Each structure stands twice: as C-alpha cells, then as structure tokens.
N, C-alpha and C positions, 0 to 999 in steps of 0.2 A: 759807946757801943752805938749800932744802929735802930730805929724804932724797924719795926714791922710796913711803915708806911714807903721808909726809902729802904730798903727793900726788897719791895714788891716795886720799884721805882725799874731797881737798879735792874733787879730779874728781864721786864721791859724798857727793859732803853735796845738789847738789842736786839730785837720782835720788828719784825717789820711795821708801818701800819695797822695796826689794829682794828684801828677804824676805819681806814676801807676796805678791808676783806674782808667782815661786818657786816654792809650796803645792804642796804636788797640789789640785789645788780636783777637786770634783766633779762641776759641769756646767760644765765653761767656756762661755763666748760668744761665736761660729761667726756674723763680719762679712765676708760676703759685696766684694771690691775696691774694692768704687764708694763703699759704706760706707764700708767701714775709711775709703779714701780723705777725702769728706768729715768722717768726726767726726774723724778727726788731721789736716784741714788744711793736707793736700798732695796735690800728686796718687797717680789708681792707677798710674801708670809709676816712680810712686819706691812702690811695697807691693810692686809685682808687682819690680819688683830687686832689692826681697827675699825678697823670696820666691824668685828663681833665685837667689840668692846664702845661701840656706838661712839665714835670720836670724829670717823670723817665723817659731813656726811656723803649719803647714795643711794645709789634706783636699783630698780631690775626690772632687764625689759629683756625678752628674750632667755633667763632665765642664767646674764649677764651682768655683773655690778661692775658701775662705773663707780666716780669719785670724784664729784665734786674740785676743782683748779686752789681755791681760793678757800678751807676746808684744808685739805693736805697740805698748805703753805704754812698754814696757820698751823696745825698738826707737828711740821717737819719744822719748826722754828718750835719744838719745846718740851723737846731737853738736847742737852751741848750733843751727844753721841748724831742726832738720829741730824740736827745743824751742820753739821759738820762733815756728814755724809753728803747732805744736799751741796756744800759748798765745795768739794771736792770731785764728785763724782758726777750729783748729777745736775740739773738747769745752772747748778751759781758757780755754772765756771766759767757761762760766756757771762750770768751778769758779776760789774767789776763796784758798782757802790756794797753788795753783797761778800765782794772774797777781803777787803779794806777790814 
C-alpha cells in the first residue's frame, strides 16, 4: 500500500516544475480569455469557470479579463483531462517534453 506522501509525489511527477512557475516573475504574461483558451486547447468557458472559482490569476482592464500564463498552465496540469487537451490541442503539441 502506498502512503500519502508517495501518492502526492506520484501526483506531481508529471507536472511542470511548480517552483519555476510559482516564483515571483518580474513581468508576467497576460492573455485574454479567448487567447488563453486557444493556447490551452480548451473552450473559453473552461477558462471562465476557473476564473469564477478563483483558481487562475486574472486582472480586469477596461471590462476585459486577462489571465496570467503561469497560473493557467498550472491549472491545465491539475487534471488529466485538461492536461491531455493542452498536449493534443493546445501549445503542448509544439513542446516535445510535454508529449512524452
């Protein structure tokens, strides 16, 4: 039987280096909801749902929502279904390391 610690470690084995994506970034990259959805390979309503749940960092400029890239990637790696969409239909199809 595997312990809780082993289960947590296994869960994060395939996720990007969380330390890299959570460190303080001087100039974060922001995308509109539609751009974030295209890059992530998901629908815009998936991104909106994450914003509504306060899972993704966002800002509002002139009544338009913008999503931070690092938090979006962490969110898309949080569930297998989202991760597969990122790899197959999003930016992941161009990144060799993510395909393996």
